[in-house]
C-alpha positions in Angstrom: -2.4 9.2 -31.6 0.0 10.4 -29.0 -0.5 8.5 -25.7 -0.4 4.7 -25.4 -1.8 4.8 -21.9 -4.7 7.1 -22.7 -5.5 4.9 -25.8 -5.7 1.8 -23.6 -8.0 3.5 -21.2 -10.3 4.7 -24.0 -10.7 1.2 -25.5 -11.3 -0.6 -22.1 -14.9 -1.8 -21.9 -17.0 -0.1 -19.3 -18.4 -3.4 -18.1 -17.5 -7.1 -18.4 -19.7 -10.0 -19.3 -18.1 -13.0 -17.5 -18.6 -13.3 -13.8 -15.5 -15.3 -13.5 -13.3 -12.3 -14.6 -11.6 -10.9 -11.5 -9.2 -8.4 -13.2 -9.2 -7.3 -16.8 -7.5 -4.4 -18.5 -5.4 -2.1 -16.2 -2.9 -4.4 -14.5 0.1 -6.5 -15.5 -2.1 -9.5 -16.4 -5.8 -10.6 -16.4 -7.1 -12.9 -13.7 -10.2 -15.1 -13.8 -11.6 -17.7 -11.5 -10.5 -21.1 -12.4 -10.8 -24.2 -10.1 -11.9 -24.0 -6.5 -8.2 -23.7 -5.5 -6.6 -21.4 -8.2 -7.3 -18.3 -10.2 -5.9 -18.3 -13.8 -3.6 -15.5 -14.9 -3.1 -14.5 -18.6 -1.0 -11.8 -20.3 0.4 -11.0 -23.7 3.2 -8.8 -25.0 4.5 -8.0 -28.5 8.1 -7.2 -29.4 8.8 -5.4 -32.7 12.2 -5.3 -34.4 13.6 -1.8 -34.4 11.5 -0.8 -31.4 12.1 -3.4 -28.8 15.1 -5.1 -30.2 17.8 -4.9 -32.8 20.1 -7.5 -34.3 23.1 -5.4 -33.3 22.1 -5.4 -29.6 20.6 -8.9 -29.1 21.4 -12.3 -30.6 18.4 -14.3 -31.9 18.7 -16.6 -28.8 18.5 -13.5 -26.5 15.5 -12.1 -28.4 13.6 -15.2 -27.8 14.6 -15.5 -24.1 13.7 -11.8 -23.5 10.5 -12.1 -25.4 9.3 -14.8 -22.9 10.9 -13.0 -19.9 8.9 -9.9 -20.5 5.7 -11.9 -20.1 6.8 -14.0 -17.2 7.7 -10.8 -15.4 4.1 -9.8 -15.7 3.0 -13.1 -14.1 5.6 -12.5 -11.3 4.0 -9.1 -10.6 0.7 -10.9 -10.0 2.3 -13.5 -7.8 1.5 -16.3 -10.3 3.2 -19.6 -11.2 4.1 -19.7 -14.9 2.7 -22.7 -16.7 2.2 -22.3 -20.5 3.1 -20.0 -23.4 2.0 -19.5 -27.0 4.1 -17.8 -29.6 3.0 -15.9 -32.8 5.7 -14.6 -35.1 5.5 -12.4 -38.2 8.7 -13.1 -40.2 10.4 -10.8 -42.6 12.7 -12.0 -45.5 15.7 -10.7 -43.7 15.5 -13.5 -41.1 16.6 -17.1 -42.0 15.3 -20.3 -40.6 18.3 -20.9 -38.3 17.8 -17.5 -36.7 14.1 -18.3 -36.1 15.1 -21.6 -34.5 17.4 -19.8 -32.2 14.6 -17.4 -31.1 12.5 -20.4 -30.1 15.5 -22.0 -28.4 16.0 -18.9 -26.4 12.4 -19.1 -25.2 12.8 -22.8 -24.4 15.9 -22.0 -22.3 13.9 -19.7 -20.0 10.8 -22.0 -20.1 12.9 -24.8 -18.6 13.6 -22.6 -15.6 9.9 -22.6 -14.7 8.9 -25.9 -16.4 6.7 -24.0 -18.8 5.2 -25.7 -21.9 4.8 -24.2 -25.4 1.3 -25.1 -26.3 0.6 -23.3 -29.6 0.9 -20.1 -31.7 1.1 -19.0 -35.3 3.7 -18.1 -37.9 3.1 -15.7 -40.8 5.3 -13.7 -43.2 5.6 -9.9 -43.3 7.5 -7.6 -45.7 8.8 -5.4 -42.9 10.2 -6.0 -39.4 10.0 -9.2 -37.4 7.1 -9.1 -34.8 7.2 -11.5 -31.9 4.0 -11.9 -29.8 4.0 -14.1 -26.7 1.1 -15.1 -24.5 1.7 -16.7 -21.1 -0.7 -18.5 -18.8 -0.2 -19.0 -15.1 -2.1 -19.6 -11.9 -2.2 -18.3 -8.4 -3.9 -19.5 -5.2 -7.5 -18.3 -5.1 -7.7 -14.8 -3.8 -3.9 -14.3 -3.6 -3.2 -12.4 -6.8 -1.4 -9.1 -6.3 -2.7 -5.9 -8.0 -1.7 -2.3 -8.4 -4.7 -0.8 -6.7 -4.3 -1.8 -3.1 -1.7 0.7 -1.8 -2.8 2.9 1.1 -1.5 5.9 3.0 1.1 4.8 5.5 2.5 2.0 3.4 6.2 1.4 2.7 7.4 1.3 -0.9 9.9 -1.4 -1.8 11.7 -3.0 -4.7 13.0 -6.6 -5.1 16.1 -5.8 -7.2 18.5 -3.2 -8.4 17.6 -0.8 -11.2 19.3 1.1 -14.0 21.5 -1.7 -15.2 19.4 -2.6 -18.3 19.3 1.0 -19.6 23.1 1.4 -19.0 23.7 -1.9 -20.9 21.6 -0.8 -23.8 23.5 2.5 -24.1 26.8 0.5 -24.2 25.4 -1.8 -26.9 24.1 1.1 -29.0 27.6 2.7 -28.8 29.7 -0.4 -29.5 27.4 -3.2 -30.8 27.5 -6.8 -29.8 31.2 -7.2 -30.5 32.5 -4.2 -28.6 35.4 -4.3 -26.2 33.7 -4.4 -22.8 35.1 -4.6 -19.3 33.8 -7.2 -16.8 31.5 -4.6 -15.2 30.2 -3.5 -18.6 29.5 -7.2 -19.4 27.3 -7.4 -16.4 25.3 -4.4 -17.7 25.0 -6.0 -21.1 23.5 -9.1 -19.5 21.1 -7.0 -17.4 19.7 -5.7 -20.7 20.0 -8.8 -22.9 19.1 -11.6 -20.4 16.9 -10.2 -17.6 15.5 -12.8 -15.1 11.9 -12.3 -14.0 11.4 -12.2 -10.2 9.1 -15.1 -10.0 10.2 -16.4 -6.6 9.8 -12.9 -5.1 6.4 -12.7 -6.6 5.4 -16.0 -5.2 6.6 -15.0 -1.7 4.6 -11.8 -1.9 1.5 -13.7 -3.1 1.6 -16.0 -0.1 2.6 -13.3 2.5 -0.4 -12.5 4.8 -0.5 -8.8 4.3 -2.1 -6.2 1.9 0.5 -5.8 -0.9 0.3 -3.8 -4.1 2.7 -4.9 -6.9 4.0 -4.0 -10.3 7.0 -5.0 -12.4 9.6 -2.5 -13.5 9.4 -2.8 -17.3 9.1 0.9 -18.3 11.2 2.5 -15.7 10.8 3.1 -11.9 9.0 6.4 -12.4 6.4 5.0 -14.8 5.7 1.9 -12.7 5.5 3.9 -9.5 3.0 6.2 -11.2 0.9 3.2 -12.2 0.7 2.1 -8.6 -0.2 5.6 -7.4 -2.9 6.1 -10.1 -4.5 2.7 -9.6 -4.6 3.2 -5.8 -5.4 6.9 -5.7 -2.4 7.8 -3.5 0.9 9.6 -3.5 4.3 7.8 -3.5 7.4 9.5 -2.2 10.6 7.9 -3.4 13.8 8.8 -1.6 16.7 9.3 -4.0 19.4 8.0 -1.6 17.5 4.7 -1.1 17.2 3.7 -4.7 19.3 0.5 -5.2 21.3 1.2 -8.4 22.9 -1.7 -10.3 26.4 -2.0 -8.7 28.1 -1.6 -12.1 26.8 2.0 -12.4 27.9 3.0 -8.9 30.8 5.2 -10.1 28.9 7.3 -12.7 27.3 10.7 -11.8 24.2 10.5 -9.6 22.0 12.2 -12.1 22.9 9.7 -14.8 22.2 6.9 -12.3 18.7 8.4 -11.7 18.1 8.7 -15.5 18.8 5.1 -16.0 16.8 3.9 -13.0 13.8 6.2 -13.3 13.2 6.3 -17.0 15.3 3.5 -18.6 13.1 0.5 -17.9 13.5 -3.3 -18.5 15.0 -4.1 -15.1 12.1 -6.4 -14.3 12.4 -6.2 -10.6 9.2 -5.7 -8.7 8.0 -2.5 -7.0 5.3 -2.7 -4.4 3.9 -1.4 -1.2 3.2 -3.1 2.2 1.9 -1.7 5.5 4.9 -0.1 7.2 4.4 -2.2 10.4 4.9 -5.4 8.3 7.9 -4.2 6.2 10.6 -5.5 8.6 9.1 -9.0 8.8 8.8 -9.1 5.0 12.4 -8.0 4.6 13.5 -10.7 7.0 11.6 -13.3 5.0 13.3 -12.2 1.8 16.7 -12.2 3.5 16.2 -15.8 4.8 15.4 -16.9 1.2 18.5 -15.1 -0.1 16.4 -12.6 -2.0 16.8 -8.9 -2.5 14.4 -6.5 -0.7 14.9 -2.7 -0.3 12.6 0.0 1.1 12.7 3.1 -1.1 9.9 5.3 0.1 6.5 5.7 1.5 2.8 6.3 0.6 1.5 9.7 1.7 -1.6 11.7 1.6 -1.7 14.4 -1.1 -2.2 14.8 -4.8 -2.1 11.5 -6.7 1.3 11.0 -8.2 5.0 10.2 -7.5 7.6 12.5 -6.0 11.4 12.1 -5.7 13.0 13.4 -2.6 16.6 14.2 -2.0 18.5 16.3 0.6 17.7 19.5 -1.2 14.2 19.3 -2.7 11.4 17.1 -3.9 10.1 17.0 -7.4 7.3 15.3 -9.2 8.1 12.3 -11.4 6.1 12.1 -14.5 5.3 8.8 -16.3 8.2 9.0 -18.7 8.9 5.4 -19.4 8.5 4.1 -22.9 5.3 5.1 -24.6 4.7 3.5 -28.1 2.5 6.3 -29.4 4.8 9.2 -28.6 7.0 10.4 -31.4 10.8 9.9 -31.0 13.4 12.5 -32.0 
Protein backbone atom coordinates (compact mmCIF):
# COMPACT_ATOMS: atom_id res chain seq x y z
CA UNK A 1 0.00 0.00 0.00
CA UNK A 2 1.63 3.22 -1.16
CA UNK A 3 -0.86 6.09 -0.97
CA UNK A 4 -2.83 7.07 2.13
CA UNK A 5 -5.12 9.43 0.20
CA UNK A 6 -5.99 6.85 -2.47
CA UNK A 7 -6.66 4.27 0.24
CA UNK A 8 -9.10 6.59 2.01
CA UNK A 9 -10.87 7.25 -1.28
CA UNK A 10 -11.15 3.52 -2.00
CA UNK A 11 -12.69 2.66 1.37
CA UNK A 12 -15.21 5.52 1.34
CA UNK A 13 -18.78 4.18 0.98
CA UNK A 14 -20.51 5.04 -2.28
CA UNK A 15 -23.68 6.03 -0.44
CA UNK A 16 -24.70 6.81 3.13
CA UNK A 17 -27.61 5.53 5.20
CA UNK A 18 -28.45 8.38 7.57
CA UNK A 19 -30.32 11.37 6.15
CA UNK A 20 -28.93 13.54 8.95
CA UNK A 21 -25.36 13.12 7.61
CA UNK A 22 -24.33 16.33 5.84
CA UNK A 23 -20.64 15.61 5.25
CA UNK A 24 -18.83 12.34 5.75
CA UNK A 25 -15.39 11.23 4.58
CA UNK A 26 -13.42 13.76 2.53
CA UNK A 27 -13.16 16.87 4.70
CA UNK A 28 -11.51 17.87 7.98
CA UNK A 29 -14.44 16.52 10.00
CA UNK A 30 -17.85 14.92 9.60
CA UNK A 31 -21.00 17.01 10.01
CA UNK A 32 -24.48 15.79 10.80
CA UNK A 33 -27.76 17.55 11.55
CA UNK A 34 -28.32 17.90 15.27
CA UNK A 35 -30.87 20.25 16.81
CA UNK A 36 -32.91 22.79 14.91
CA UNK A 37 -30.18 25.37 15.54
CA UNK A 38 -26.87 23.49 15.30
CA UNK A 39 -25.08 20.87 13.23
CA UNK A 40 -22.77 18.47 15.07
CA UNK A 41 -19.13 18.13 13.99
CA UNK A 42 -16.95 15.10 14.81
CA UNK A 43 -13.38 14.14 13.92
CA UNK A 44 -10.66 11.77 15.09
CA UNK A 45 -6.87 11.65 14.73
CA UNK A 46 -4.21 9.20 15.85
CA UNK A 47 -0.63 10.00 16.86
CA UNK A 48 1.94 7.18 16.87
CA UNK A 49 5.24 7.33 18.73
CA UNK A 50 8.15 7.42 16.30
CA UNK A 51 5.97 8.78 13.47
CA UNK A 52 4.13 11.80 14.89
CA UNK A 53 6.20 12.42 18.00
CA UNK A 54 9.36 11.38 19.82
CA UNK A 55 10.43 11.75 23.42
CA UNK A 56 13.49 13.71 22.35
CA UNK A 57 11.39 16.38 20.56
CA UNK A 58 8.26 16.67 22.74
CA UNK A 59 7.69 16.38 26.48
CA UNK A 60 4.75 14.20 27.61
CA UNK A 61 2.80 17.38 28.44
CA UNK A 62 3.39 18.68 24.91
CA UNK A 63 2.44 15.33 23.36
CA UNK A 64 -0.94 15.53 25.05
CA UNK A 65 -1.50 19.17 24.22
CA UNK A 66 -0.58 18.63 20.59
CA UNK A 67 -2.69 15.48 20.34
CA UNK A 68 -5.78 17.49 21.21
CA UNK A 69 -4.68 20.53 19.17
CA UNK A 70 -4.51 18.47 15.97
CA UNK A 71 -8.18 17.58 16.36
CA UNK A 72 -9.35 21.01 17.48
CA UNK A 73 -7.68 22.44 14.38
CA UNK A 74 -9.93 20.21 12.26
CA UNK A 75 -12.95 21.65 14.06
CA UNK A 76 -11.61 25.15 13.40
CA UNK A 77 -11.43 24.35 9.68
CA UNK A 78 -15.14 23.55 9.78
CA UNK A 79 -15.96 26.74 11.69
CA UNK A 80 -17.07 24.73 14.73
CA UNK A 81 -17.15 25.37 18.48
CA UNK A 82 -15.13 22.68 20.37
CA UNK A 83 -17.17 20.98 23.10
CA UNK A 84 -16.04 17.46 24.07
CA UNK A 85 -13.18 15.01 23.57
CA UNK A 86 -12.51 11.30 24.08
CA UNK A 87 -9.07 9.73 24.43
CA UNK A 88 -7.87 6.20 23.71
CA UNK A 89 -4.27 5.34 24.44
CA UNK A 90 -2.28 2.16 23.79
CA UNK A 91 0.59 2.18 26.29
CA UNK A 92 3.93 0.44 25.87
CA UNK A 93 6.12 -0.65 28.84
CA UNK A 94 8.59 2.18 28.16
CA UNK A 95 6.07 4.74 29.48
CA UNK A 96 5.45 5.17 33.21
CA UNK A 97 2.31 6.36 34.97
CA UNK A 98 3.65 9.86 35.63
CA UNK A 99 4.36 10.38 31.94
CA UNK A 100 0.84 9.24 31.07
CA UNK A 101 -0.62 11.63 33.63
CA UNK A 102 1.36 14.43 32.00
CA UNK A 103 -0.03 13.53 28.57
CA UNK A 104 -3.57 13.90 29.92
CA UNK A 105 -2.59 17.09 31.76
CA UNK A 106 -1.38 18.55 28.47
CA UNK A 107 -4.73 17.83 26.87
CA UNK A 108 -6.51 19.37 29.83
CA UNK A 109 -4.41 22.54 29.53
CA UNK A 110 -5.63 23.08 25.97
CA UNK A 111 -9.18 21.95 26.77
CA UNK A 112 -9.45 24.74 29.35
CA UNK A 113 -8.82 27.28 26.57
CA UNK A 114 -12.06 26.21 24.90
CA UNK A 115 -13.99 24.88 27.93
CA UNK A 116 -13.93 21.37 26.45
CA UNK A 117 -14.85 18.36 28.57
CA UNK A 118 -13.21 14.92 28.53
CA UNK A 119 -16.14 12.49 28.34
CA UNK A 120 -14.59 9.05 27.84
CA UNK A 121 -12.05 6.86 26.10
CA UNK A 122 -10.07 3.67 26.59
CA UNK A 123 -6.66 2.54 27.85
CA UNK A 124 -4.93 -0.63 26.66
CA UNK A 125 -1.40 -2.02 26.70
CA UNK A 126 0.83 -2.63 23.70
CA UNK A 127 4.26 -4.13 23.31
CA UNK A 128 5.41 -1.50 20.86
CA UNK A 129 5.08 2.29 20.48
CA UNK A 130 2.58 4.44 22.36
CA UNK A 131 -0.50 5.23 20.28
CA UNK A 132 -2.74 8.19 21.16
CA UNK A 133 -6.16 8.52 19.51
CA UNK A 134 -8.31 11.57 20.21
CA UNK A 135 -11.89 12.15 19.08
CA UNK A 136 -13.39 15.63 19.34
CA UNK A 137 -16.99 16.77 19.09
CA UNK A 138 -18.13 20.28 18.31
CA UNK A 139 -21.04 22.15 16.84
CA UNK A 140 -21.67 24.91 14.33
CA UNK A 141 -24.73 26.98 13.54
CA UNK A 142 -27.00 25.10 11.17
CA UNK A 143 -25.84 25.50 7.57
CA UNK A 144 -22.70 27.46 8.53
CA UNK A 145 -20.07 24.69 8.43
CA UNK A 146 -17.20 25.41 6.04
CA UNK A 147 -16.03 22.80 3.54
CA UNK A 148 -13.25 22.25 1.01
CA UNK A 149 -15.46 21.93 -2.07
CA UNK A 150 -16.90 25.45 -2.44
CA UNK A 151 -14.02 27.35 -4.09
CA UNK A 152 -14.84 28.95 -7.46
CA UNK A 153 -12.94 30.63 -10.28
CA UNK A 154 -12.29 34.27 -9.39
CA UNK A 155 -11.90 33.66 -5.65
CA UNK A 156 -9.01 34.96 -3.57
CA UNK A 157 -6.87 32.44 -1.66
CA UNK A 158 -5.97 33.42 1.92
CA UNK A 159 -4.31 32.09 5.07
CA UNK A 160 -4.94 32.99 8.71
CA UNK A 161 -1.38 32.64 9.99
CA UNK A 162 2.28 32.29 9.18
CA UNK A 163 3.71 29.03 7.85
CA UNK A 164 7.00 27.15 7.98
CA UNK A 165 7.72 27.64 11.67
CA UNK A 166 6.76 24.16 12.83
CA UNK A 167 8.94 22.35 10.28
CA UNK A 168 11.89 24.61 11.09
CA UNK A 169 11.39 23.95 14.80
CA UNK A 170 11.29 20.20 14.24
CA UNK A 171 14.54 20.32 12.30
CA UNK A 172 16.22 22.14 15.19
CA UNK A 173 14.89 19.58 17.67
CA UNK A 174 16.10 16.67 15.55
CA UNK A 175 19.54 18.26 15.43
CA UNK A 176 19.90 19.23 19.10
CA UNK A 177 17.15 17.55 21.11
CA UNK A 178 15.00 19.07 23.83
CA UNK A 179 17.98 20.36 25.81
CA UNK A 180 19.83 22.08 22.98
CA UNK A 181 21.32 25.57 23.24
CA UNK A 182 18.71 27.64 21.37
CA UNK A 183 18.49 31.36 20.68
CA UNK A 184 15.33 33.33 21.40
CA UNK A 185 14.24 33.14 17.77
CA UNK A 186 14.92 29.42 17.69
CA UNK A 187 12.83 28.98 20.85
CA UNK A 188 9.87 30.54 19.02
CA UNK A 189 10.29 27.92 16.28
CA UNK A 190 10.38 25.12 18.85
CA UNK A 191 7.10 26.34 20.32
CA UNK A 192 5.57 26.56 16.84
CA UNK A 193 6.22 22.83 16.53
CA UNK A 194 5.68 21.70 20.11
CA UNK A 195 2.68 23.79 21.15
CA UNK A 196 0.70 24.93 18.09
CA UNK A 197 -2.55 26.78 18.76
CA UNK A 198 -5.57 25.95 16.60
CA UNK A 199 -7.20 28.92 14.85
CA UNK A 200 -10.62 28.42 16.42
CA UNK A 201 -11.51 32.13 16.63
CA UNK A 202 -10.63 32.61 12.95
CA UNK A 203 -12.73 29.58 12.04
CA UNK A 204 -15.69 30.92 13.97
CA UNK A 205 -15.45 34.30 12.22
CA UNK A 206 -15.34 32.56 8.85
CA UNK A 207 -18.33 30.37 9.74
CA UNK A 208 -20.43 33.41 10.53
CA UNK A 209 -19.22 35.60 7.67
CA UNK A 210 -21.91 36.02 5.01
CA UNK A 211 -19.94 34.83 2.00
CA UNK A 212 -19.13 31.59 0.19
CA UNK A 213 -15.92 30.37 1.82
CA UNK A 214 -13.96 27.14 1.35
CA UNK A 215 -11.65 26.17 4.18
CA UNK A 216 -8.95 23.69 5.24
CA UNK A 217 -6.37 23.57 8.01
CA UNK A 218 -2.65 23.44 7.27
CA UNK A 219 -1.65 20.18 8.92
CA UNK A 220 0.32 18.47 6.13
CA UNK A 221 1.91 21.52 4.48
CA UNK A 222 0.57 24.39 2.39
CA UNK A 223 1.00 22.47 -0.89
CA UNK A 224 -0.95 19.44 0.31
CA UNK A 225 -3.81 21.42 1.85
CA UNK A 226 -4.13 23.72 -1.17
CA UNK A 227 -4.33 20.63 -3.37
CA UNK A 228 -7.14 19.26 -1.23
CA UNK A 229 -9.11 22.48 -1.78
CA UNK A 230 -8.40 22.41 -5.52
CA UNK A 231 -9.37 18.75 -5.92
CA UNK A 232 -12.53 19.01 -3.82
CA UNK A 233 -13.67 22.11 -5.73
CA UNK A 234 -12.45 21.08 -9.19
CA UNK A 235 -10.44 24.29 -9.67
CA UNK A 236 -6.88 25.57 -10.03
CA UNK A 237 -5.16 27.51 -7.25
CA UNK A 238 -2.32 29.89 -8.10
CA UNK A 239 -0.14 30.67 -5.07
CA UNK A 240 2.19 33.68 -5.35
CA UNK A 241 5.56 32.93 -3.82
CA UNK A 242 6.22 36.49 -2.62
CA UNK A 243 2.89 36.62 -0.76
CA UNK A 244 3.41 33.55 1.44
CA UNK A 245 3.70 34.73 5.08
CA UNK A 246 6.67 32.84 6.48
CA UNK A 247 7.18 32.56 10.22
CA UNK A 248 9.26 35.64 11.20
CA UNK A 249 12.02 33.52 12.76
CA UNK A 250 12.88 32.01 9.35
CA UNK A 251 13.00 35.38 7.58
CA UNK A 252 16.79 35.31 7.20
CA UNK A 253 17.23 31.82 5.77
CA UNK A 254 17.43 31.18 1.98
CA UNK A 255 14.10 31.57 0.19
CA UNK A 256 14.11 28.02 -1.17
CA UNK A 257 14.46 26.66 2.37
CA UNK A 258 11.60 28.90 3.51
CA UNK A 259 9.45 27.47 0.72
CA UNK A 260 10.39 23.90 1.64
CA UNK A 261 9.32 24.43 5.25
CA UNK A 262 6.09 26.23 4.33
CA UNK A 263 4.94 24.13 1.39
CA UNK A 264 5.87 20.65 2.55
CA UNK A 265 6.64 20.83 6.29
CA UNK A 266 3.16 20.90 7.79
CA UNK A 267 1.80 21.20 11.33
CA UNK A 268 1.41 24.98 11.23
CA UNK A 269 -2.37 24.67 11.85
CA UNK A 270 -3.27 28.00 10.33
CA UNK A 271 -6.27 27.91 8.01
CA UNK A 272 -6.17 28.20 4.22
CA UNK A 273 -9.32 29.18 2.38
CA UNK A 274 -10.93 30.99 -0.51
CA UNK A 275 -13.43 33.84 -0.63
CA UNK A 276 -14.98 35.76 -3.55
CA UNK A 277 -12.41 38.40 -4.49
CA UNK A 278 -14.87 41.27 -4.11
CA UNK A 279 -15.37 40.33 -0.44
CA UNK A 280 -11.74 39.72 0.48
CA UNK A 281 -11.03 43.30 1.60
CA UNK A 282 -14.00 43.41 3.97
CA UNK A 283 -13.01 40.02 5.38
CA UNK A 284 -9.45 41.23 5.91
CA UNK A 285 -10.79 44.33 7.67
CA UNK A 286 -12.93 42.23 9.99
CA UNK A 287 -9.91 40.09 10.90
CA UNK A 288 -7.82 43.20 11.54
CA UNK A 289 -10.48 44.68 13.82
CA UNK A 290 -10.40 41.48 15.87
CA UNK A 291 -6.59 41.53 16.04
CA UNK A 292 -6.33 38.41 13.89
CA UNK A 293 -3.95 37.57 11.03
CA UNK A 294 -5.25 37.48 7.44
CA UNK A 295 -3.15 37.39 4.27
CA UNK A 296 -4.06 36.99 0.61
CA UNK A 297 -1.66 34.56 -1.07
CA UNK A 298 -3.17 33.80 -4.47
CA UNK A 299 -6.25 33.28 -6.60
CA UNK A 300 -8.52 30.62 -8.07
CA UNK A 301 -8.23 30.27 -11.86
CA UNK A 302 -9.66 28.32 -14.74
CA UNK A 303 -7.45 25.50 -15.98
CA UNK A 304 -6.33 22.00 -15.03
CA UNK A 305 -7.24 21.07 -11.46
CA UNK A 306 -4.25 21.49 -9.16
CA UNK A 307 -2.01 24.02 -7.43
CA UNK A 308 0.70 26.15 -9.00
CA UNK A 309 3.39 28.33 -7.42
CA UNK A 310 4.21 31.57 -9.21
CA UNK A 311 7.33 33.68 -8.73
CA UNK A 312 8.92 36.44 -10.79
CA UNK A 313 10.59 33.97 -13.15
CA UNK A 314 8.21 31.05 -13.62
CA UNK A 315 5.31 29.03 -12.34
CA UNK A 316 5.46 25.39 -11.37
CA UNK A 317 2.99 22.75 -10.30
CA UNK A 318 2.91 21.88 -6.61
CA UNK A 319 2.23 18.23 -5.93
CA UNK A 320 0.56 16.95 -2.77
CA UNK A 321 3.84 16.25 -0.98
CA UNK A 322 2.81 16.64 2.64
CA UNK A 323 3.09 13.70 5.00
CA UNK A 324 1.62 10.47 3.58
CA UNK A 325 1.59 7.56 6.04
CA UNK A 326 1.68 4.84 3.38
CA UNK A 327 4.70 6.13 1.47
CA UNK A 328 8.05 4.61 2.36
CA UNK A 329 10.58 6.88 3.99
CA UNK A 330 14.29 6.87 3.18
